[in-house]
C-alpha positions, -999 to 999 in steps of 0.1 A, spaced: -517 394 227 -495 369 244 -499 339 266 -474 332 293 -450 356 278 -450 341 243 -459 365 215 -490 356 195 -480 350 159 -494 331 130 -482 294 131 -480 294 92 -461 326 84 -451 340 119 -469 373 112 -480 392 143 -510 406 124 -542 386 132 -578 391 141 -603 370 160 -624 349 136 -660 339 140 -668 305 155 -684 281 131 -706 252 141 -714 235 173 -680 220 179 -663 254 178 -689 269 201 -684 240 225 -646 243 224 -649 280 231 -674 276 260 -656 247 277 -619 250 269 -617 288 259 -603 278 224 -609 307 199 -603 308 162 -580 335 148 -572 344 112 -539 358 99 -541 391 80 -510 382 58 -516 346 47 -553 343 56 -547 310 75 -573 302 102 -559 287 134 -570 282 170 -555 294 203 -565 293 239 -580 325 252 -581 328 290 -610 347 303 -602 380 319 -619 394 349 -635 427 342 -622 458 360 -653 473 376 -634 503 388 -631 517 353 -668 525 351 -672 542 385 -663 578 391 -638 584 418 -653 595 451 -638 624 471 
């Protein structure tokens, strides 16, 4: 995942291996809902950090069969 062309890496160890972490508490749910801030966790150093996640528009054409 990258934002504006910058690769997504852990800010602690610079590893590109990460996964989306669960949101904890009302503040994190609020930050996610309003500012699209999502927690991630590094696979290598286990550090939890936050990044902006921009919402993507779903591609509705994927689910429809092509018409002839």
